N, C-alpha and C positions, 0 to 999 in steps of 0.2 A: 399724385395718385395716378396709377397706371389705368389704362383702358379696362383691363381685366378687373381691377379693383372697383372701378366705377360701375361696371356691369354687375359685379357681385353685390355692391351696395344697393343698386336698383332692385335686384331680386329680393334682398332682405327687406327693403322698404315696401315693396309690393306684397310681401307675405305678412305684413303687420295687419292687425285688425284696424278697422276704420278709426276707432277711437285713438289707438296708439299712433297711427299714421298722422292723424290730425295734430296730436301733441308735438310730434317731431316737426311737422310742417310749420306750426306756429312758432316754435322755439328757434329752429335753425334756418328755415327758408324765409319766414316773415320777420325773423329776428325780434320777436316779442319777449319781454321780460317775464320772469316767473309771476310777478305781480299782475301783469296784464293777462296772462293765461289763466291765472286764478280767478280774475274777475269774469272772464268769459265763461268759465265752467262753474262759477259760484262756489268755489272751494278756497281753502286757505293757500297762501303762498307756499308754505311748507309742503302741503299736499301736492301742489302742482309740481314742485321740484322733485318730490319723491316719485311721482308717477313717471316723469320724464326719465329720471335716472334708472328706474326699473326697466323701462323700455330699452334704454341704452345698454344696460347690463345684459339683458336678454339677447340683444343683437350681438354684443361682444362675445357672449358665450357660444352663439351659433355661427360666428364668423368663419371658423375653420371647418364647419360641416360641409360635406359635399352637397351641392344643390343640383 
């Protein structure tokens, strides 16, 4: 990943809501499983997975937007 892409990723991560940012942090930076994340939030594993994938889809959709 280039420096420019890393900077762009940081901007996108900083623009997330706290809740969505926490989900991404737990999954990708702390490397927790969907099951572990579900236990933290008191939701089902399927719901945890759905929430994370929705955040990722939103980030993907906005990736090419000018920031």
